[in-house]
N, CA, C, O and CB atoms as a CASP TS submission, in Angstrom:
PFRMAT TS
TARGET T0000
AUTHOR 0000-0000-0000
METHOD Language model
MODEL 1
PARENT N/A
ATOM      1  N   UNK     1       8.276   0.801  -1.932  1.00  0.00           N
ATOM      2  CA  UNK     1       7.637  -0.001  -2.949  1.00  0.00           C
ATOM      3  C   UNK     1       8.557  -1.165  -3.285  1.00  0.00           C
ATOM      4  O   UNK     1       9.780  -1.036  -3.347  1.00  0.00           O
ATOM      5  CB  UNK     1       7.309   0.843  -4.207  1.00  0.00           C
ATOM      6  N   UNK     2       7.937  -2.260  -3.490  1.00  0.00           N
ATOM      7  CA  UNK     2       8.731  -3.436  -3.863  1.00  0.00           C
ATOM      8  C   UNK     2       8.471  -3.765  -5.315  1.00  0.00           C
ATOM      9  O   UNK     2       7.582  -4.550  -5.644  1.00  0.00           O
ATOM     10  CB  UNK     2       8.398  -4.655  -2.960  1.00  0.00           C
ATOM     11  N   UNK     3       9.240  -3.168  -6.157  1.00  0.00           N
ATOM     12  CA  UNK     3       9.068  -3.392  -7.594  1.00  0.00           C
ATOM     13  C   UNK     3      10.370  -3.853  -8.192  1.00  0.00           C
ATOM     14  O   UNK     3      11.408  -3.208  -8.042  1.00  0.00           O
ATOM     15  CB  UNK     3       8.575  -2.119  -8.302  1.00  0.00           C
ATOM     16  N   UNK     4      10.304  -4.997  -8.885  1.00  0.00           N
ATOM     17  CA  UNK     4      11.512  -5.545  -9.519  1.00  0.00           C
ATOM     18  C   UNK     4      11.192  -5.618 -10.970  1.00  0.00           C
ATOM     19  O   UNK     4      10.297  -6.357 -11.380  1.00  0.00           O
ATOM     20  CB  UNK     4      11.934  -6.957  -8.940  1.00  0.00           C
ATOM     21  N   UNK     5      11.922  -4.849 -11.775  1.00  0.00           N
ATOM     22  CA  UNK     5      11.630  -4.766 -13.222  1.00  0.00           C
ATOM     23  C   UNK     5      10.240  -4.123 -13.343  1.00  0.00           C
ATOM     24  O   UNK     5      10.002  -3.041 -12.806  1.00  0.00           O
ATOM     25  CB  UNK     5      11.679  -6.219 -13.935  1.00  0.00           C
ATOM     26  N   UNK     6       9.348  -4.782 -14.038  1.00  0.00           N
ATOM     27  CA  UNK     6       7.996  -4.177 -14.176  1.00  0.00           C
ATOM     28  C   UNK     6       6.966  -4.937 -13.315  1.00  0.00           C
ATOM     29  O   UNK     6       5.761  -4.817 -13.538  1.00  0.00           O
ATOM     30  CB  UNK     6       7.543  -4.184 -15.682  1.00  0.00           C
ATOM     31  N   UNK     7       7.454  -5.730 -12.316  1.00  0.00           N
ATOM     32  CA  UNK     7       6.541  -6.482 -11.457  1.00  0.00           C
ATOM     33  C   UNK     7       6.431  -5.843 -10.068  1.00  0.00           C
ATOM     34  O   UNK     7       7.439  -5.479  -9.462  1.00  0.00           O
ATOM     35  CB  UNK     7       7.009  -7.939 -11.331  1.00  0.00           C
ATOM     36  N   UNK     8       5.228  -5.714  -9.587  1.00  0.00           N
ATOM     37  CA  UNK     8       4.917  -5.108  -8.299  1.00  0.00           C
ATOM     38  C   UNK     8       4.688  -6.256  -7.284  1.00  0.00           C
ATOM     39  O   UNK     8       3.877  -7.153  -7.515  1.00  0.00           O
ATOM     40  CB  UNK     8       3.645  -4.155  -8.405  1.00  0.00           C
ATOM     41  N   UNK     9       5.418  -6.198  -6.168  1.00  0.00           N
ATOM     42  CA  UNK     9       5.271  -7.225  -5.103  1.00  0.00           C
ATOM     43  C   UNK     9       4.748  -6.580  -3.806  1.00  0.00           C
ATOM     44  O   UNK     9       4.960  -5.390  -3.573  1.00  0.00           O
ATOM     45  CB  UNK     9       6.648  -7.945  -4.831  1.00  0.00           C
ATOM     46  N   UNK    10       4.070  -7.366  -2.977  1.00  0.00           N
ATOM     47  CA  UNK    10       3.586  -6.900  -1.711  1.00  0.00           C
ATOM     48  C   UNK    10       4.773  -6.768  -0.740  1.00  0.00           C
ATOM     49  O   UNK    10       5.570  -7.692  -0.579  1.00  0.00           O
ATOM     50  CB  UNK    10       2.503  -7.857  -1.157  1.00  0.00           C
ATOM     51  N   UNK    11       4.866  -5.598  -0.102  1.00  0.00           N
ATOM     52  CA  UNK    11       5.938  -5.429   0.865  1.00  0.00           C
ATOM     53  C   UNK    11       5.740  -6.237   2.129  1.00  0.00           C
ATOM     54  O   UNK    11       6.696  -6.466   2.870  1.00  0.00           O
ATOM     55  CB  UNK    11       6.075  -3.995   1.216  1.00  0.00           C
ATOM     56  N   UNK    12       4.523  -6.672   2.391  1.00  0.00           N
ATOM     57  CA  UNK    12       4.279  -7.435   3.623  1.00  0.00           C
ATOM     58  C   UNK    12       4.570  -8.948   3.414  1.00  0.00           C
ATOM     59  O   UNK    12       5.379  -9.532   4.135  1.00  0.00           O
ATOM     60  CB  UNK    12       2.804  -7.230   4.093  1.00  0.00           C
ATOM     61  N   UNK    13       3.925  -9.543   2.457  1.00  0.00           N
ATOM     62  CA  UNK    13       4.053 -11.036   2.269  1.00  0.00           C
ATOM     63  C   UNK    13       5.090 -11.380   1.210  1.00  0.00           C
ATOM     64  O   UNK    13       5.529 -12.528   1.132  1.00  0.00           O
ATOM     65  CB  UNK    13       2.682 -11.663   1.859  1.00  0.00           C
ATOM     66  N   UNK    14       5.488 -10.417   0.397  1.00  0.00           N
ATOM     67  CA  UNK    14       6.431 -10.673  -0.699  1.00  0.00           C
ATOM     68  C   UNK    14       5.785 -11.311  -1.935  1.00  0.00           C
ATOM     69  O   UNK    14       6.492 -11.643  -2.887  1.00  0.00           O
ATOM     70  CB  UNK    14       7.539 -11.565  -0.206  1.00  0.00           C
ATOM     71  N   UNK    15       4.471 -11.488  -1.941  1.00  0.00           N
ATOM     72  CA  UNK    15       3.782 -12.079  -3.055  1.00  0.00           C
ATOM     73  C   UNK    15       3.699 -11.156  -4.264  1.00  0.00           C
ATOM     74  O   UNK    15       3.668  -9.933  -4.126  1.00  0.00           O
ATOM     75  CB  UNK    15       2.419 -12.482  -2.636  1.00  0.00           C
ATOM     76  N   UNK    16       3.664 -11.745  -5.423  1.00  0.00           N
ATOM     77  CA  UNK    16       3.486 -10.957  -6.671  1.00  0.00           C
ATOM     78  C   UNK    16       2.091 -10.400  -6.751  1.00  0.00           C
ATOM     79  O   UNK    16       1.119 -11.145  -6.626  1.00  0.00           O
ATOM     80  CB  UNK    16       3.772 -11.816  -7.920  1.00  0.00           C
ATOM     81  N   UNK    17       1.968  -9.079  -6.962  1.00  0.00           N
ATOM     82  CA  UNK    17       0.682  -8.458  -7.112  1.00  0.00           C
ATOM     83  C   UNK    17       0.288  -8.396  -8.613  1.00  0.00           C
ATOM     84  O   UNK    17      -0.772  -8.886  -9.002  1.00  0.00           O
ATOM     85  CB  UNK    17       0.701  -7.048  -6.482  1.00  0.00           C
ATOM     86  N   UNK    18       1.129  -7.807  -9.411  1.00  0.00           N
ATOM     87  CA  UNK    18       0.818  -7.637 -10.834  1.00  0.00           C
ATOM     88  C   UNK    18       2.048  -7.042 -11.505  1.00  0.00           C
ATOM     89  O   UNK    18       3.070  -6.790 -10.868  1.00  0.00           O
ATOM     90  CB  UNK    18      -0.450  -6.719 -11.050  1.00  0.00           C
ATOM     91  N   UNK    19       1.915  -6.823 -12.831  1.00  0.00           N
ATOM     92  CA  UNK    19       2.915  -6.065 -13.593  1.00  0.00           C
ATOM     93  C   UNK    19       2.491  -4.595 -13.644  1.00  0.00           C
ATOM     94  O   UNK    19       1.345  -4.257 -13.345  1.00  0.00           O
ATOM     95  CB  UNK    19       3.082  -6.649 -15.043  1.00  0.00           C
ATOM     96  N   UNK    20       3.389  -3.767 -14.011  1.00  0.00           N
ATOM     97  CA  UNK    20       3.075  -2.330 -14.223  1.00  0.00           C
ATOM     98  C   UNK    20       1.926  -2.138 -15.201  1.00  0.00           C
ATOM     99  O   UNK    20       1.076  -1.268 -15.015  1.00  0.00           O
ATOM    100  CB  UNK    20       4.312  -1.580 -14.740  1.00  0.00           C
ATOM    101  N   UNK    21       1.912  -2.956 -16.238  1.00  0.00           N
ATOM    102  CA  UNK    21       0.855  -2.884 -17.238  1.00  0.00           C
ATOM    103  C   UNK    21      -0.515  -3.271 -16.728  1.00  0.00           C
ATOM    104  O   UNK    21      -1.528  -2.799 -17.246  1.00  0.00           O
ATOM    105  CB  UNK    21       1.200  -3.746 -18.379  1.00  0.00           C
ATOM    106  N   UNK    22      -0.562  -4.147 -15.692  1.00  0.00           N
ATOM    107  CA  UNK    22      -1.801  -4.656 -15.167  1.00  0.00           C
ATOM    108  C   UNK    22      -2.285  -3.855 -13.975  1.00  0.00           C
ATOM    109  O   UNK    22      -3.375  -4.135 -13.476  1.00  0.00           O
ATOM    110  CB  UNK    22      -1.644  -6.090 -14.791  1.00  0.00           C
ATOM    111  N   UNK    23      -1.540  -2.875 -13.490  1.00  0.00           N
ATOM    112  CA  UNK    23      -1.883  -2.221 -12.209  1.00  0.00           C
ATOM    113  C   UNK    23      -3.199  -1.476 -12.174  1.00  0.00           C
ATOM    114  O   UNK    23      -3.756  -1.261 -11.097  1.00  0.00           O
ATOM    115  CB  UNK    23      -0.824  -1.277 -11.854  1.00  0.00           C
ATOM    116  N   UNK    24      -3.713  -1.074 -13.336  1.00  0.00           N
ATOM    117  CA  UNK    24      -5.032  -0.413 -13.379  1.00  0.00           C
ATOM    118  C   UNK    24      -6.160  -1.419 -13.191  1.00  0.00           C
ATOM    119  O   UNK    24      -7.302  -1.030 -12.946  1.00  0.00           O
ATOM    120  CB  UNK    24      -5.219   0.334 -14.714  1.00  0.00           C
ATOM    121  N   UNK    25      -5.849  -2.716 -13.304  1.00  0.00           N
ATOM    122  CA  UNK    25      -6.855  -3.759 -13.172  1.00  0.00           C
ATOM    123  C   UNK    25      -6.600  -4.592 -11.905  1.00  0.00           C
ATOM    124  O   UNK    25      -7.240  -5.624 -11.707  1.00  0.00           O
ATOM    125  CB  UNK    25      -6.858  -4.663 -14.425  1.00  0.00           C
ATOM    126  N   UNK    26      -5.689  -4.158 -11.068  1.00  0.00           N
ATOM    127  CA  UNK    26      -5.381  -4.896  -9.812  1.00  0.00           C
ATOM    128  C   UNK    26      -5.782  -4.061  -8.609  1.00  0.00           C
ATOM    129  O   UNK    26      -5.804  -2.832  -8.664  1.00  0.00           O
ATOM    130  CB  UNK    26      -3.862  -5.258  -9.727  1.00  0.00           C
ATOM    131  N   UNK    27      -6.098  -4.751  -7.524  1.00  0.00           N
ATOM    132  CA  UNK    27      -6.506  -4.090  -6.305  1.00  0.00           C
ATOM    133  C   UNK    27      -5.409  -4.253  -5.273  1.00  0.00           C
ATOM    134  O   UNK    27      -5.151  -5.353  -4.785  1.00  0.00           O
ATOM    135  CB  UNK    27      -7.843  -4.651  -5.787  1.00  0.00           C
ATOM    136  N   UNK    28      -4.754  -3.117  -4.940  1.00  0.00           N
ATOM    137  CA  UNK    28      -3.704  -3.115  -3.912  1.00  0.00           C
ATOM    138  C   UNK    28      -3.561  -1.691  -3.395  1.00  0.00           C
ATOM    139  O   UNK    28      -4.045  -0.737  -4.005  1.00  0.00           O
ATOM    140  CB  UNK    28      -2.332  -3.653  -4.479  1.00  0.00           C
ATOM    141  N   UNK    29      -2.900  -1.571  -2.280  1.00  0.00           N
ATOM    142  CA  UNK    29      -2.741  -0.286  -1.660  1.00  0.00           C
ATOM    143  C   UNK    29      -1.286   0.190  -1.792  1.00  0.00           C
ATOM    144  O   UNK    29      -0.350  -0.538  -1.463  1.00  0.00           O
ATOM    145  CB  UNK    29      -3.167  -0.351  -0.190  1.00  0.00           C
ATOM    146  N   UNK    30      -1.117   1.432  -2.282  1.00  0.00           N
ATOM    147  CA  UNK    30       0.187   2.036  -2.305  1.00  0.00           C
ATOM    148  C   UNK    30       0.229   3.167  -1.282  1.00  0.00           C
ATOM    149  O   UNK    30      -0.640   4.038  -1.263  1.00  0.00           O
ATOM    150  CB  UNK    30       0.529   2.546  -3.716  1.00  0.00           C
ATOM    151  N   UNK    31       1.242   3.139  -0.445  1.00  0.00           N
ATOM    152  CA  UNK    31       1.395   4.128   0.589  1.00  0.00           C
ATOM    153  C   UNK    31       2.743   4.796   0.363  1.00  0.00           C
ATOM    154  O   UNK    31       3.740   4.122   0.104  1.00  0.00           O
ATOM    155  CB  UNK    31       1.286   3.497   2.016  1.00  0.00           C
ATOM    156  N   UNK    32       2.773   6.153   0.463  1.00  0.00           N
ATOM    157  CA  UNK    32       3.978   6.882   0.362  1.00  0.00           C
ATOM    158  C   UNK    32       3.951   7.979   1.447  1.00  0.00           C
ATOM    159  O   UNK    32       3.025   8.789   1.484  1.00  0.00           O
ATOM    160  CB  UNK    32       4.151   7.464  -1.064  1.00  0.00           C
ATOM    161  N   UNK    33       4.944   8.002   2.308  1.00  0.00           N
ATOM    162  CA  UNK    33       4.936   8.984   3.421  1.00  0.00           C
ATOM    163  C   UNK    33       6.300   9.717   3.403  1.00  0.00           C
ATOM    164  O   UNK    33       7.359   9.094   3.473  1.00  0.00           O
ATOM    165  CB  UNK    33       4.680   8.261   4.848  1.00  0.00           C
ATOM    166  N   UNK    34       6.233  11.039   3.308  1.00  0.00           N
ATOM    167  CA  UNK    34       7.459  11.852   3.407  1.00  0.00           C
ATOM    168  C   UNK    34       7.573  12.339   4.817  1.00  0.00           C
ATOM    169  O   UNK    34       6.717  13.099   5.269  1.00  0.00           O
ATOM    170  CB  UNK    34       7.455  13.051   2.406  1.00  0.00           C
ATOM    171  N   UNK    35       8.603  11.932   5.540  1.00  0.00           N
ATOM    172  CA  UNK    35       8.730  12.261   6.918  1.00  0.00           C
ATOM    173  C   UNK    35       9.465  13.628   7.054  1.00  0.00           C
ATOM    174  O   UNK    35      10.478  13.885   6.403  1.00  0.00           O
ATOM    175  CB  UNK    35       9.476  11.129   7.668  1.00  0.00           C
ATOM    176  N   UNK    36       8.908  14.464   7.915  1.00  0.00           N
ATOM    177  CA  UNK    36       9.492  15.775   8.149  1.00  0.00           C
ATOM    178  C   UNK    36      10.086  15.866   9.547  1.00  0.00           C
ATOM    179  O   UNK    36      10.406  14.861  10.181  1.00  0.00           O
ATOM    180  CB  UNK    36       8.448  16.864   7.948  1.00  0.00           C
ATOM    181  N   UNK    37      10.217  17.072   9.991  1.00  0.00           N
ATOM    182  CA  UNK    37      10.747  17.273  11.365  1.00  0.00           C
ATOM    183  C   UNK    37       9.823  16.628  12.384  1.00  0.00           C
ATOM    184  O   UNK    37       8.643  16.415  12.101  1.00  0.00           O
ATOM    185  CB  UNK    37      10.911  18.791  11.685  1.00  0.00           C
ATOM    186  N   UNK    38      10.323  16.324  13.524  1.00  0.00           N
ATOM    187  CA  UNK    38       9.637  15.760  14.666  1.00  0.00           C
ATOM    188  C   UNK    38       9.258  14.313  14.516  1.00  0.00           C
ATOM    189  O   UNK    38       8.541  13.768  15.355  1.00  0.00           O
ATOM    190  CB  UNK    38       8.440  16.534  14.941  1.00  0.00           C
ATOM    191  N   UNK    39       9.734  13.669  13.444  1.00  0.00           N
ATOM    192  CA  UNK    39       9.525  12.221  13.374  1.00  0.00           C
ATOM    193  C   UNK    39      10.580  11.534  14.246  1.00  0.00           C
ATOM    194  O   UNK    39      11.532  12.175  14.691  1.00  0.00           O
ATOM    195  CB  UNK    39       9.600  11.707  11.888  1.00  0.00           C
ATOM    196  N   UNK    40      10.416  10.271  14.483  1.00  0.00           N
ATOM    197  CA  UNK    40      11.344   9.547  15.336  1.00  0.00           C
ATOM    198  C   UNK    40      12.425   8.933  14.468  1.00  0.00           C
ATOM    199  O   UNK    40      12.300   7.775  14.070  1.00  0.00           O
ATOM    200  CB  UNK    40      10.616   8.460  16.167  1.00  0.00           C
ATOM    201  N   UNK    41      13.487   9.676  14.160  1.00  0.00           N
ATOM    202  CA  UNK    41      14.655   9.208  13.364  1.00  0.00           C
ATOM    203  C   UNK    41      14.357   8.970  11.856  1.00  0.00           C
ATOM    204  O   UNK    41      15.097   8.245  11.191  1.00  0.00           O
ATOM    205  CB  UNK    41      15.179   7.906  13.970  1.00  0.00           C
ATOM    206  N   UNK    42      13.301   9.565  11.338  1.00  0.00           N
ATOM    207  CA  UNK    42      12.976   9.379   9.916  1.00  0.00           C
ATOM    208  C   UNK    42      12.981  10.703   9.161  1.00  0.00           C
ATOM    209  O   UNK    42      12.603  10.749   7.991  1.00  0.00           O
ATOM    210  CB  UNK    42      11.610   8.707   9.768  1.00  0.00           C
ATOM    211  N   UNK    43      13.412  11.790   9.827  1.00  0.00           N
ATOM    212  CA  UNK    43      13.392  13.121   9.207  1.00  0.00           C
ATOM    213  C   UNK    43      14.060  13.099   7.814  1.00  0.00           C
ATOM    214  O   UNK    43      15.171  12.588   7.672  1.00  0.00           O
ATOM    215  CB  UNK    43      14.109  14.146  10.127  1.00  0.00           C
ATOM    216  N   UNK    44      13.394  13.645   6.802  1.00  0.00           N
ATOM    217  CA  UNK    44      14.037  13.776   5.491  1.00  0.00           C
ATOM    218  C   UNK    44      14.037  12.516   4.690  1.00  0.00           C
ATOM    219  O   UNK    44      14.786  12.424   3.718  1.00  0.00           O
ATOM    220  CB  UNK    44      15.427  14.231   5.651  1.00  0.00           C
ATOM    221  N   UNK    45      13.236  11.528   5.040  1.00  0.00           N
ATOM    222  CA  UNK    45      13.151  10.302   4.242  1.00  0.00           C
ATOM    223  C   UNK    45      11.741  10.075   3.716  1.00  0.00           C
ATOM    224  O   UNK    45      10.779  10.608   4.269  1.00  0.00           O
ATOM    225  CB  UNK    45      13.595   9.099   5.070  1.00  0.00           C
ATOM    226  N   UNK    46      11.616   9.307   2.678  1.00  0.00           N
ATOM    227  CA  UNK    46      10.316   8.967   2.142  1.00  0.00           C
ATOM    228  C   UNK    46      10.196   7.431   2.188  1.00  0.00           C
ATOM    229  O   UNK    46      11.056   6.731   1.652  1.00  0.00           O
ATOM    230  CB  UNK    46      10.132   9.533   0.672  1.00  0.00           C
ATOM    231  N   UNK    47       9.156   6.916   2.811  1.00  0.00           N
ATOM    232  CA  UNK    47       8.886   5.525   2.851  1.00  0.00           C
ATOM    233  C   UNK    47       7.747   5.211   1.927  1.00  0.00           C
ATOM    234  O   UNK    47       6.685   5.819   2.054  1.00  0.00           O
ATOM    235  CB  UNK    47       8.591   5.077   4.248  1.00  0.00           C
ATOM    236  N   UNK    48       7.916   4.267   0.975  1.00  0.00           N
ATOM    237  CA  UNK    48       6.870   3.864   0.042  1.00  0.00           C
ATOM    238  C   UNK    48       6.687   2.364   0.072  1.00  0.00           C
ATOM    239  O   UNK    48       7.658   1.624   0.225  1.00  0.00           O
ATOM    240  CB  UNK    48       7.197   4.329  -1.375  1.00  0.00           C
ATOM    241  N   UNK    49       5.460   1.907  -0.073  1.00  0.00           N
ATOM    242  CA  UNK    49       5.202   0.474  -0.055  1.00  0.00           C
ATOM    243  C   UNK    49       3.937   0.155  -0.782  1.00  0.00           C
ATOM    244  O   UNK    49       3.045   0.995  -0.904  1.00  0.00           O
ATOM    245  CB  UNK    49       5.128  -0.046   1.356  1.00  0.00           C
ATOM    246  N   UNK    50       3.852  -1.105  -1.286  1.00  0.00           N
ATOM    247  CA  UNK    50       2.668  -1.641  -1.866  1.00  0.00           C
ATOM    248  C   UNK    50       2.174  -2.819  -1.039  1.00  0.00           C
ATOM    249  O   UNK    50       2.968  -3.681  -0.661  1.00  0.00           O
ATOM    250  CB  UNK    50       2.919  -2.046  -3.302  1.00  0.00           C
ATOM    251  N   UNK    51       0.856  -2.873  -0.746  1.00  0.00           N
ATOM    252  CA  UNK    51       0.278  -3.905   0.078  1.00  0.00           C
ATOM    253  C   UNK    51      -0.847  -4.575  -0.707  1.00  0.00           C
ATOM    254  O   UNK    51      -1.774  -3.923  -1.187  1.00  0.00           O
ATOM    255  CB  UNK    51      -0.236  -3.324   1.423  1.00  0.00           C
ATOM    256  N   UNK    52      -0.734  -5.917  -0.824  1.00  0.00           N
ATOM    257  CA  UNK    52      -1.797  -6.665  -1.549  1.00  0.00           C
ATOM    258  C   UNK    52      -3.098  -6.617  -0.793  1.00  0.00           C
ATOM    259  O   UNK    52      -3.091  -6.266   0.387  1.00  0.00           O
ATOM    260  CB  UNK    52      -1.389  -8.135  -1.773  1.00  0.00           C
ATOM    261  N   UNK    53      -4.200  -6.947  -1.399  1.00  0.00           N
ATOM    262  CA  UNK    53      -5.492  -6.846  -0.775  1.00  0.00           C
ATOM    263  C   UNK    53      -5.638  -7.822   0.414  1.00  0.00           C
ATOM    264  O   UNK    53      -6.271  -7.479   1.413  1.00  0.00           O
ATOM    265  CB  UNK    53      -6.574  -7.104  -1.807  1.00  0.00           C
ATOM    266  N   UNK    54      -5.076  -8.992   0.318  1.00  0.00           N
ATOM    267  CA  UNK    54      -5.160  -9.968   1.408  1.00  0.00           C
ATOM    268  C   UNK    54      -4.427  -9.453   2.666  1.00  0.00           C
ATOM    269  O   UNK    54      -4.934  -9.561   3.783  1.00  0.00           O
ATOM    270  CB  UNK    54      -4.561 -11.328   0.955  1.00  0.00           C
ATOM    271  N   UNK    55      -3.226  -8.892   2.455  1.00  0.00           N
ATOM    272  CA  UNK    55      -2.487  -8.333   3.570  1.00  0.00           C
ATOM    273  C   UNK    55      -3.155  -7.085   4.135  1.00  0.00           C
ATOM    274  O   UNK    55      -3.106  -6.849   5.342  1.00  0.00           O
ATOM    275  CB  UNK    55      -1.079  -8.013   3.143  1.00  0.00           C
ATOM    276  N   UNK    56      -3.761  -6.308   3.300  1.00  0.00           N
ATOM    277  CA  UNK    56      -4.507  -5.150   3.754  1.00  0.00           C
ATOM    278  C   UNK    56      -5.647  -5.580   4.675  1.00  0.00           C
ATOM    279  O   UNK    56      -5.865  -4.982   5.728  1.00  0.00           O
ATOM    280  CB  UNK    56      -5.049  -4.357   2.558  1.00  0.00           C
ATOM    281  N   UNK    57      -6.386  -6.640   4.259  1.00  0.00           N
ATOM    282  CA  UNK    57      -7.489  -7.151   5.076  1.00  0.00           C
ATOM    283  C   UNK    57      -7.006  -7.566   6.458  1.00  0.00           C
ATOM    284  O   UNK    57      -7.647  -7.256   7.462  1.00  0.00           O
ATOM    285  CB  UNK    57      -8.162  -8.333   4.382  1.00  0.00           C
ATOM    286  N   UNK    58      -5.899  -8.253   6.509  1.00  0.00           N
ATOM    287  CA  UNK    58      -5.318  -8.751   7.790  1.00  0.00           C
ATOM    288  C   UNK    58      -4.857  -7.556   8.614  1.00  0.00           C
ATOM    289  O   UNK    58      -5.047  -7.542   9.830  1.00  0.00           O
ATOM    290  CB  UNK    58      -4.106  -9.745   7.534  1.00  0.00           C
ATOM    291  N   UNK    59      -4.269  -6.576   7.991  1.00  0.00           N
ATOM    292  CA  UNK    59      -3.821  -5.374   8.730  1.00  0.00           C
ATOM    293  C   UNK    59      -4.997  -4.643   9.337  1.00  0.00           C
ATOM    294  O   UNK    59      -4.983  -4.285  10.515  1.00  0.00           O
ATOM    295  CB  UNK    59      -3.043  -4.423   7.807  1.00  0.00           C
ATOM    296  N   UNK    60      -6.020  -4.424   8.520  1.00  0.00           N
ATOM    297  CA  UNK    60      -7.184  -3.671   9.044  1.00  0.00           C
ATOM    298  C   UNK    60      -7.903  -4.402  10.183  1.00  0.00           C
ATOM    299  O   UNK    60      -8.446  -3.775  11.092  1.00  0.00           O
ATOM    300  CB  UNK    60      -8.181  -3.400   7.915  1.00  0.00           C
ATOM    301  N   UNK    61      -7.896  -5.749  10.118  1.00  0.00           N
ATOM    302  CA  UNK    61      -8.499  -6.503  11.226  1.00  0.00           C
ATOM    303  C   UNK    61      -7.777  -6.272  12.570  1.00  0.00           C
ATOM    304  O   UNK    61      -8.360  -6.461  13.637  1.00  0.00           O
ATOM    305  CB  UNK    61      -8.491  -7.995  10.893  1.00  0.00           C
ATOM    306  N   UNK    62      -6.527  -5.869  12.496  1.00  0.00           N
ATOM    307  CA  UNK    62      -5.747  -5.666  13.719  1.00  0.00           C
ATOM    308  C   UNK    62      -5.918  -4.264  14.286  1.00  0.00           C
ATOM    309  O   UNK    62      -5.434  -3.997  15.386  1.00  0.00           O
ATOM    310  CB  UNK    62      -4.280  -5.929  13.450  1.00  0.00           C
ATOM    311  N   UNK    63      -6.587  -3.357  13.578  1.00  0.00           N
ATOM    312  CA  UNK    63      -6.752  -1.983  14.036  1.00  0.00           C
ATOM    313  C   UNK    63      -7.694  -1.919  15.229  1.00  0.00           C
ATOM    314  O   UNK    63      -8.711  -2.611  15.275  1.00  0.00           O
ATOM    315  CB  UNK    63      -7.275  -1.100  12.903  1.00  0.00           C
ATOM    316  N   UNK    64      -7.338  -1.078  16.193  1.00  0.00           N
ATOM    317  CA  UNK    64      -8.256  -0.813  17.304  1.00  0.00           C
ATOM    318  C   UNK    64      -9.449   0.045  16.830  1.00  0.00           C
ATOM    319  O   UNK    64     -10.572  -0.099  17.315  1.00  0.00           O
ATOM    320  CB  UNK    64      -7.503  -0.101  18.466  1.00  0.00           C
ATOM    321  N   UNK    65      -9.167   0.933  15.875  1.00  0.00           N
ATOM    322  CA  UNK    65     -10.208   1.772  15.291  1.00  0.00           C
ATOM    323  C   UNK    65     -10.218   1.479  13.825  1.00  0.00           C
ATOM    324  O   UNK    65      -9.211   1.742  13.166  1.00  0.00           O
ATOM    325  CB  UNK    65      -9.976   3.294  15.569  1.00  0.00           C
ATOM    326  N   UNK    66     -11.280   0.953  13.260  1.00  0.00           N
ATOM    327  CA  UNK    66     -11.256   0.619  11.818  1.00  0.00           C
ATOM    328  C   UNK    66     -11.275   1.865  10.978  1.00  0.00           C
ATOM    329  O   UNK    66     -11.718   2.918  11.437  1.00  0.00           O
ATOM    330  CB  UNK    66     -12.444  -0.272  11.441  1.00  0.00           C
ATOM    331  N   UNK    67     -10.788   1.764   9.722  1.00  0.00           N
ATOM    332  CA  UNK    67     -10.836   2.909   8.833  1.00  0.00           C
ATOM    333  C   UNK    67     -12.261   3.298   8.490  1.00  0.00           C
ATOM    334  O   UNK    67     -13.163   2.461   8.514  1.00  0.00           O
ATOM    335  CB  UNK    67     -10.066   2.621   7.574  1.00  0.00           C
ATOM    336  N   UNK    68     -12.457   4.532   8.179  1.00  0.00           N
ATOM    337  CA  UNK    68     -13.737   5.031   7.718  1.00  0.00           C
ATOM    338  C   UNK    68     -13.956   4.525   6.319  1.00  0.00           C
ATOM    339  O   UNK    68     -13.072   4.678   5.475  1.00  0.00           O
ATOM    340  CB  UNK    68     -13.804   6.573   7.773  1.00  0.00           C
ATOM    341  N   UNK    69     -15.065   3.944   6.042  1.00  0.00           N
ATOM    342  CA  UNK    69     -15.393   3.468   4.708  1.00  0.00           C
ATOM    343  C   UNK    69     -16.680   4.140   4.185  1.00  0.00           C
ATOM    344  O   UNK    69     -17.564   4.509   4.957  1.00  0.00           O
ATOM    345  CB  UNK    69     -15.552   1.933   4.718  1.00  0.00           C
ATOM    346  N   UNK    70     -16.750   4.280   2.923  1.00  0.00           N
ATOM    347  CA  UNK    70     -17.972   4.829   2.299  1.00  0.00           C
ATOM    348  C   UNK    70     -18.132   4.168   0.916  1.00  0.00           C
ATOM    349  O   UNK    70     -17.154   3.811   0.259  1.00  0.00           O
ATOM    350  CB  UNK    70     -17.896   6.426   2.171  1.00  0.00           C
ATOM    351  N   UNK    71     -19.361   4.025   0.514  1.00  0.00           N
ATOM    352  CA  UNK    71     -19.623   3.410  -0.789  1.00  0.00           C
ATOM    353  C   UNK    71     -19.551   4.466  -1.876  1.00  0.00           C
ATOM    354  O   UNK    71     -19.955   5.612  -1.681  1.00  0.00           O
ATOM    355  CB  UNK    71     -21.003   2.710  -0.807  1.00  0.00           C
ATOM    356  N   UNK    72     -19.026   4.059  -3.029  1.00  0.00           N
ATOM    357  CA  UNK    72     -19.011   4.938  -4.186  1.00  0.00           C
ATOM    358  C   UNK    72     -19.925   4.319  -5.271  1.00  0.00           C
ATOM    359  O   UNK    72     -20.087   3.101  -5.328  1.00  0.00           O
ATOM    360  CB  UNK    72     -17.536   5.146  -4.719  1.00  0.00           C
ATOM    361  N   UNK    73     -20.484   5.125  -6.077  1.00  0.00           N
ATOM    362  CA  UNK    73     -21.386   4.600  -7.097  1.00  0.00           C
ATOM    363  C   UNK    73     -20.748   4.648  -8.486  1.00  0.00           C
ATOM    364  O   UNK    73     -21.240   3.995  -9.406  1.00  0.00           O
ATOM    365  CB  UNK    73     -22.697   5.384  -7.095  1.00  0.00           C
ATOM    366  N   UNK    74     -19.642   5.421  -8.659  1.00  0.00           N
ATOM    367  CA  UNK    74     -18.944   5.458  -9.932  1.00  0.00           C
ATOM    368  C   UNK    74     -17.483   5.132  -9.703  1.00  0.00           C
ATOM    369  O   UNK    74     -16.847   5.674  -8.799  1.00  0.00           O
ATOM    370  CB  UNK    74     -19.100   6.831 -10.614  1.00  0.00           C
ATOM    371  N   UNK    75     -16.971   4.266 -10.508  1.00  0.00           N
ATOM    372  CA  UNK    75     -15.569   3.842 -10.431  1.00  0.00           C
ATOM    373  C   UNK    75     -14.765   4.598 -11.464  1.00  0.00           C
ATOM    374  O   UNK    75     -15.243   4.812 -12.577  1.00  0.00           O
ATOM    375  CB  UNK    75     -15.429   2.313 -10.645  1.00  0.00           C
ATOM    376  N   UNK    76     -13.584   4.998 -11.132  1.00  0.00           N
ATOM    377  CA  UNK    76     -12.718   5.660 -12.084  1.00  0.00           C
ATOM    378  C   UNK    76     -11.927   4.666 -12.887  1.00  0.00           C
ATOM    379  O   UNK    76     -11.136   5.055 -13.746  1.00  0.00           O
ATOM    380  CB  UNK    76     -11.793   6.608 -11.384  1.00  0.00           C
TER
END
């Protein structure tokens, strides 16, 4: 995660996403992966990152297989 003080930044482009207080009203992706045995030199580490919506869109466009999407009718 790229957080300085109470500001959240995109790990890909470095752009400011929002403050901690605004994060419930911002659209971004947070990924956290705990690596276990059989990883390639990452055993016992946790990688965390925040990706802004624009960078997410660019990333998904590069996928050979797009993510599964579904519509929801109620937002939390």
